[in-house]
N, CA, C and O atoms as a GROMACS GRO file, in nm:
protein
  324
    1MET      N    1 -10.434   6.543  -0.445
    1MET     CA    2 -10.556   6.520  -0.492
    1MET      C    3 -10.668   6.554  -0.435
    1MET      O    4 -10.675   6.626  -0.334
    2VAL      N    5 -10.756   6.509  -0.489
    2VAL     CA    6 -10.852   6.560  -0.437
    2VAL      C    7 -10.979   6.430  -0.477
    2VAL      O    8 -11.013   6.406  -0.593
    3THR      N    9 -11.026   6.371  -0.376
    3THR     CA   10 -11.132   6.237  -0.328
    3THR      C   11 -11.331   6.313  -0.351
    3THR      O   12 -11.378   6.426  -0.367
    4GLN      N   13 -11.371   6.214  -0.344
    4GLN     CA   14 -11.477   6.212  -0.268
    4GLN      C   15 -11.517   6.282  -0.101
    4GLN      O   16 -11.625   6.328  -0.064
    5ASN      N   17 -11.402   6.271  -0.032
    5ASN     CA   18 -11.427   6.253   0.124
    5ASN      C   19 -11.321   6.416   0.147
    5ASN      O   20 -11.336   6.450   0.264
    6SER      N   21 -11.275   6.465   0.111
    6SER     CA   22 -11.243   6.564   0.093
    6SER      C   23 -11.230   6.661   0.051
    6SER      O   24 -11.132   6.732   0.071
    7ILE      N   25 -11.354   6.698  -0.040
    7ILE     CA   26 -11.422   6.779  -0.099
    7ILE      C   27 -11.600   6.825   0.013
    7ILE      O   28 -11.699   6.760   0.048
    8THR      N   29 -11.569   6.918   0.024
    8THR     CA   30 -11.646   7.043   0.129
    8THR      C   31 -11.809   7.072  -0.018
    8THR      O   32 -11.804   7.078  -0.141
    9LEU      N   33 -11.927   7.080   0.082
    9LEU     CA   34 -12.028   7.060   0.027
    9LEU      C   35 -12.004   7.217  -0.007
    9LEU      O   36 -12.018   7.161  -0.116
   10GLY      N   37 -11.992   7.299  -0.018
   10GLY     CA   38 -11.922   7.485  -0.026
   10GLY      C   39 -11.835   7.403  -0.202
   10GLY      O   40 -11.888   7.398  -0.312
   11GLU      N   41 -11.717   7.360  -0.168
   11GLU     CA   42 -11.647   7.325  -0.287
   11GLU      C   43 -11.727   7.252  -0.414
   11GLU      O   44 -11.720   7.281  -0.534
   12ARG      N   45 -11.798   7.156  -0.354
   12ARG     CA   46 -11.871   7.034  -0.468
   12ARG      C   47 -11.958   7.128  -0.509
   12ARG      O   48 -11.947   7.167  -0.626
   13LEU      N   49 -12.056   7.182  -0.431
   13LEU     CA   50 -12.139   7.329  -0.554
   13LEU      C   51 -12.031   7.436  -0.656
   13LEU      O   52 -12.059   7.419  -0.775
   14THR      N   53 -11.969   7.493  -0.646
   14THR     CA   54 -11.850   7.529  -0.717
   14THR      C   55 -11.816   7.440  -0.822
   14THR      O   56 -11.870   7.456  -0.931
   15ALA      N   57 -11.721   7.332  -0.804
   15ALA     CA   58 -11.656   7.231  -0.883
   15ALA      C   59 -11.764   7.209  -0.991
   15ALA      O   60 -11.887   7.216  -1.004
   16PRO      N   61 -11.624   7.170  -1.080
   16PRO     CA   62 -11.675   7.141  -1.277
   16PRO      C   63 -11.785   7.043  -1.276
   16PRO      O   64 -11.751   6.945  -1.210
   17THR      N   65 -11.875   7.035  -1.311
   17THR     CA   66 -12.003   6.967  -1.313
   17THR      C   67 -12.034   6.870  -1.474
   17THR      O   68 -12.063   6.923  -1.582
   18PRO      N   69 -12.022   6.734  -1.452
   18PRO     CA   70 -11.973   6.649  -1.600
   18PRO      C   71 -12.065   6.717  -1.693
   18PRO      O   72 -12.120   6.825  -1.670
   19LYS      N   73 -12.073   6.665  -1.769
   19LYS     CA   74 -12.164   6.745  -1.958
   19LYS      C   75 -12.308   6.677  -1.898
   19LYS      O   76 -12.405   6.743  -1.861
   20PHE      N   77 -12.292   6.470  -1.896
   20PHE     CA   78 -12.359   6.524  -1.858
   20PHE      C   79 -12.479   6.526  -1.800
   20PHE      O   80 -12.578   6.484  -1.860
   21PHE      N   81 -12.485   6.592  -1.633
   21PHE     CA   82 -12.527   6.616  -1.536
   21PHE      C   83 -12.549   6.752  -1.577
   21PHE      O   84 -12.654   6.803  -1.538
   22LYS      N   85 -12.470   6.822  -1.651
   22LYS     CA   86 -12.497   7.040  -1.773
   22LYS      C   87 -12.686   7.004  -1.792
   22LYS      O   88 -12.784   7.052  -1.736
   23THR      N   89 -12.667   6.870  -1.927
   23THR     CA   90 -12.772   6.854  -1.989
   23THR      C   91 -12.846   6.804  -1.936
   23THR      O   92 -12.939   6.788  -2.015
   24LEU      N   93 -12.883   6.741  -1.791
   24LEU     CA   94 -13.000   6.702  -1.772
   24LEU      C   95 -13.035   6.775  -1.623
   24LEU      O   96 -13.129   6.745  -1.549
   25ARG      N   97 -12.891   6.921  -1.591
   25ARG     CA   98 -12.975   7.010  -1.551
   25ARG      C   99 -13.068   7.113  -1.599
   25ARG      O  100 -13.168   7.157  -1.543
   26THR      N  101 -13.018   7.144  -1.709
   26THR     CA  102 -13.079   7.211  -1.788
   26THR      C  103 -13.254   7.185  -1.826
   26THR      O  104 -13.346   7.262  -1.799
   27VAL      N  105 -13.264   7.022  -1.911
   27VAL     CA  106 -13.334   6.975  -1.944
   27VAL      C  107 -13.453   6.936  -1.835
   27VAL      O  108 -13.570   6.901  -1.855
   28VAL      N  109 -13.380   6.954  -1.712
   28VAL     CA  110 -13.515   6.957  -1.600
   28VAL      C  111 -13.598   7.084  -1.524
   28VAL      O  112 -13.708   7.085  -1.469
   29LEU      N  113 -13.493   7.196  -1.546
   29LEU     CA  114 -13.588   7.325  -1.504
   29LEU      C  115 -13.623   7.323  -1.654
   29LEU      O  116 -13.738   7.367  -1.649
   30SER      N  117 -13.607   7.308  -1.734
   30SER     CA  118 -13.680   7.406  -1.885
   30SER      C  119 -13.842   7.325  -1.848
   30SER      O  120 -13.946   7.382  -1.882
   31LEU      N  121 -13.846   7.189  -1.774
   31LEU     CA  122 -13.988   7.144  -1.778
   31LEU      C  123 -14.036   7.171  -1.664
   31LEU      O  124 -14.157   7.149  -1.659
   32ALA      N  125 -13.987   7.214  -1.563
   32ALA     CA  126 -14.009   7.245  -1.449
   32ALA      C  127 -14.078   7.413  -1.480
   32ALA      O  128 -14.157   7.454  -1.396
   33GLY      N  129 -14.034   7.536  -1.640
   33GLY     CA  130 -14.054   7.656  -1.601
   33GLY      C  131 -14.185   7.624  -1.644
   33GLY      O  132 -14.298   7.655  -1.607
   34VAL      N  133 -14.109   7.508  -1.791
   34VAL     CA  134 -14.236   7.506  -1.902
   34VAL      C  135 -14.430   7.476  -1.760
   34VAL      O  136 -14.538   7.536  -1.765
   35ALA      N  137 -14.386   7.368  -1.667
   35ALA     CA  138 -14.514   7.308  -1.590
   35ALA      C  139 -14.532   7.428  -1.464
   35ALA      O  140 -14.629   7.436  -1.389
   36THR      N  141 -14.434   7.503  -1.462
   36THR     CA  142 -14.519   7.619  -1.354
   36THR      C  143 -14.562   7.756  -1.462
   36THR      O  144 -14.600   7.862  -1.412
   37ALA      N  145 -14.554   7.744  -1.569
   37ALA     CA  146 -14.666   7.856  -1.696
   37ALA      C  147 -14.753   7.817  -1.679
   37ALA      O  148 -14.850   7.884  -1.646
   38ILE      N  149 -14.755   7.643  -1.703
   38ILE     CA  150 -14.943   7.584  -1.674
   38ILE      C  151 -15.000   7.591  -1.566
   38ILE      O  152 -15.123   7.590  -1.570
   39VAL      N  153 -14.954   7.599  -1.475
   39VAL     CA  154 -14.960   7.623  -1.319
   39VAL      C  155 -15.089   7.715  -1.320
   39VAL      O  156 -15.210   7.694  -1.315
   40THR      N  157 -14.975   7.874  -1.334
   40THR     CA  158 -14.973   7.980  -1.370
   40THR      C  159 -15.136   8.062  -1.395
   40THR      O  160 -15.214   8.142  -1.342
   41ALA      N  161 -15.114   7.959  -1.541
   41ALA     CA  162 -15.168   8.028  -1.647
   41ALA      C  163 -15.408   8.101  -1.617
   41ALA      O  164 -15.492   8.044  -1.546
   42PRO      N  165 -15.428   8.219  -1.697
   42PRO     CA  166 -15.499   8.255  -1.719
   42PRO      C  167 -15.614   8.196  -1.711
   42PRO      O  168 -15.717   8.247  -1.667
   43VAL      N  169 -15.598   8.056  -1.762
   43VAL     CA  170 -15.711   7.947  -1.855
   43VAL      C  171 -15.743   7.927  -1.757
   43VAL      O  172 -15.691   7.967  -1.653
   44ALA      N  173 -15.847   7.852  -1.775
   44ALA     CA  174 -15.932   7.726  -1.699
   44ALA      C  175 -15.852   7.596  -1.755
   44ALA      O  176 -15.875   7.584  -1.876
   45LEU      N  177 -15.758   7.485  -1.701
   45LEU     CA  178 -15.734   7.454  -1.711
   45LEU      C  179 -15.757   7.232  -1.668
   45LEU      O  180 -15.695   7.190  -1.570
   46PRO      N  181 -15.830   7.148  -1.738
   46PRO     CA  182 -15.901   7.024  -1.674
   46PRO      C  183 -15.771   6.987  -1.543
   46PRO      O  184 -15.650   6.993  -1.566
   47ALA      N  185 -15.823   6.956  -1.429
   47ALA     CA  186 -15.749   6.911  -1.227
   47ALA      C  187 -15.627   6.815  -1.324
   47ALA      O  188 -15.511   6.855  -1.319
   48ILE      N  189 -15.656   6.706  -1.399
   48ILE     CA  190 -15.544   6.632  -1.438
   48ILE      C  191 -15.406   6.694  -1.488
   48ILE      O  192 -15.296   6.645  -1.461
   49ILE      N  193 -15.435   6.849  -1.591
   49ILE     CA  194 -15.303   6.919  -1.627
   49ILE      C  195 -15.189   6.958  -1.464
   49ILE      O  196 -15.075   6.933  -1.425
   50THR      N  197 -15.348   7.054  -1.402
   50THR     CA  198 -15.299   7.107  -1.331
   50THR      C  199 -15.196   7.060  -1.246
   50THR      O  200 -15.085   7.115  -1.252
   51THR      N  201 -15.228   6.920  -1.128
   51THR     CA  202 -15.172   6.756  -1.121
   51THR      C  203 -15.079   6.761  -1.149
   51THR      O  204 -14.993   6.810  -1.076
   52VAL      N  205 -15.053   6.710  -1.276
   52VAL     CA  206 -14.937   6.692  -1.291
   52VAL      C  207 -14.819   6.792  -1.272
   52VAL      O  208 -14.737   6.802  -1.181
   53ALA      N  209 -14.833   6.847  -1.361
   53ALA     CA  210 -14.745   6.985  -1.382
   53ALA      C  211 -14.745   7.030  -1.218
   53ALA      O  212 -14.637   7.071  -1.176
   54GLY      N  213 -14.825   7.027  -1.151
   54GLY     CA  214 -14.721   7.022  -1.013
   54GLY      C  215 -14.623   6.938  -0.992
   54GLY      O  216 -14.507   6.974  -1.014
   55TYR      N  217 -14.654   6.807  -0.946
   55TYR     CA  218 -14.591   6.674  -0.955
   55TYR      C  219 -14.428   6.766  -0.988
   55TYR      O  220 -14.347   6.819  -0.912
   56VAL      N  221 -14.436   6.741  -1.190
   56VAL     CA  222 -14.351   6.803  -1.278
   56VAL      C  223 -14.264   6.947  -1.175
   56VAL      O  224 -14.148   6.988  -1.183
   57ILE      N  225 -14.355   6.982  -1.104
   57ILE     CA  226 -14.288   7.115  -1.050
   57ILE      C  227 -14.161   7.059  -0.999
   57ILE      O  228 -14.054   7.023  -1.050
   58ALA      N  229 -14.227   7.067  -0.846
   58ALA     CA  230 -14.155   6.961  -0.779
   58ALA      C  231 -14.009   6.814  -0.822
   58ALA      O  232 -13.899   6.822  -0.768
   59ALA      N  233 -14.042   6.695  -0.924
   59ALA     CA  234 -13.941   6.657  -0.954
   59ALA      C  235 -13.802   6.704  -0.991
   59ALA      O  236 -13.688   6.668  -0.960
   60GLY      N  237 -13.869   6.830  -1.098
   60GLY     CA  238 -13.788   6.912  -1.149
   60GLY      C  239 -13.720   7.012  -1.102
   60GLY      O  240 -13.630   7.050  -1.177
   61THR      N  241 -13.737   7.091  -0.960
   61THR     CA  242 -13.686   7.112  -0.905
   61THR      C  243 -13.550   7.063  -0.807
   61THR      O  244 -13.436   7.107  -0.788
   62VAL      N  245 -13.633   6.943  -0.756
   62VAL     CA  246 -13.543   6.835  -0.651
   62VAL      C  247 -13.479   6.776  -0.789
   62VAL      O  248 -13.385   6.724  -0.729
   63ALA      N  249 -13.455   6.743  -0.920
   63ALA     CA  250 -13.336   6.659  -1.007
   63ALA      C  251 -13.229   6.814  -0.964
   63ALA      O  252 -13.158   6.832  -0.865
   64GLY      N  253 -13.254   6.902  -1.078
   64GLY     CA  254 -13.218   7.010  -1.044
   64GLY      C  255 -13.148   7.018  -1.007
   64GLY      O  256 -13.037   7.001  -1.057
   65ALA      N  257 -13.188   7.063  -0.841
   65ALA     CA  258 -13.075   7.060  -0.752
   65ALA      C  259 -12.975   6.957  -0.691
   65ALA      O  260 -12.905   6.981  -0.593
   66VAL      N  261 -12.975   6.815  -0.775
   66VAL     CA  262 -12.907   6.688  -0.739
   66VAL      C  263 -12.834   6.719  -0.865
   66VAL      O  264 -12.716   6.696  -0.891
   67SER      N  265 -12.915   6.768  -0.929
   67SER     CA  266 -12.800   6.698  -1.095
   67SER      C  267 -12.685   6.835  -1.052
   67SER      O  268 -12.634   6.863  -1.161
   68SER      N  269 -12.624   6.930  -0.946
   68SER     CA  270 -12.531   7.011  -0.934
   68SER      C  271 -12.463   6.926  -0.810
   68SER      O  272 -12.428   7.015  -0.733
   69LEU      N  273 -12.448   6.874  -0.786
   69LEU     CA  274 -12.391   6.785  -0.707
   69LEU      C  275 -12.260   6.703  -0.753
   69LEU      O  276 -12.163   6.685  -0.679
   70PRO      N  277 -12.274   6.643  -0.916
   70PRO     CA  278 -12.211   6.549  -0.941
   70PRO      C  279 -12.103   6.665  -0.897
   70PRO      O  280 -12.107   6.772  -0.837
   71VAL      N  281 -11.987   6.567  -0.973
   71VAL     CA  282 -11.837   6.729  -0.982
   71VAL      C  283 -11.768   6.580  -1.105
   71VAL      O  284 -11.784   6.458  -1.096
   72ASP      N  285 -11.727   6.625  -1.160
   72ASP     CA  286 -11.550   6.645  -1.296
   72ASP      C  287 -11.460   6.604  -1.222
   72ASP      O  288 -11.389   6.702  -1.199
   73PHE      N  289 -11.404   6.480  -1.151
   73PHE     CA  290 -11.273   6.523  -1.019
   73PHE      C  291 -11.120   6.538  -1.114
   73PHE      O  292 -11.010   6.583  -1.083
   74ASP      N  293 -11.185   6.462  -1.278
   74ASP     CA  294 -11.023   6.537  -1.336
   74ASP      C  295 -11.046   6.687  -1.408
   74ASP      O  296 -10.941   6.729  -1.456
   75LYS      N  297 -11.171   6.782  -1.428
   75LYS     CA  298 -11.137   6.850  -1.446
   75LYS      C  299 -11.081   7.011  -1.361
   75LYS      O  300 -11.028   7.118  -1.391
   76LEU      N  301 -11.160   6.908  -1.184
   76LEU     CA  302 -11.057   6.973  -1.071
   76LEU      C  303 -10.999   6.936  -1.057
   76LEU      O  304 -10.995   6.978  -0.942
   77ALA      N  305 -10.914   6.872  -1.062
   77ALA     CA  306 -10.749   6.805  -1.049
   77ALA      C  307 -10.669   6.893  -1.114
   77ALA      O  308 -10.557   6.886  -1.065
   78LYS      N  309 -10.676   6.990  -1.221
   78LYS     CA  310 -10.640   7.090  -1.333
   78LYS      C  311 -10.653   7.213  -1.322
   78LYS      O  312 -10.582   7.299  -1.375
   79GLN      N  313 -10.759   7.230  -1.240
   79GLN     CA  314 -10.761   7.329  -1.181
   79GLN      C  315 -10.679   7.357  -1.044
   79GLN      O  316 -10.654   7.471  -1.005
   80LYS      N  317 -10.647   7.264  -0.990
   80LYS     CA  318 -10.637   7.233  -0.834
   80LYS      C  319 -10.426   7.287  -0.907
   80LYS      O  320 -10.337   7.310  -0.825
   81GLN      N  321 -10.405   7.291  -1.024
   81GLN     CA  322 -10.263   7.305  -1.040
   81GLN      C  323 -10.184   7.399  -1.091
   81GLN      O  324 -10.062   7.384  -1.091
   0.00000   0.00000   0.00000
């Protein structure tokens, strides 16, 4: 039986992720991509838009990385059989 305490970080990163966190990761990283396009735009934008986009990039990157860590232990147990 695989438990939270018996799984390593490498196994956790390669283990199946629950559907909610896959969706969250996709949405958040998409927002970070749009924010990156805004920051690197060759046109002059108001400072507030550039500042908010910078925060969205940082938050999106962190949220995307963290949403990769949850594990669907039911699917993982089926894979191990």
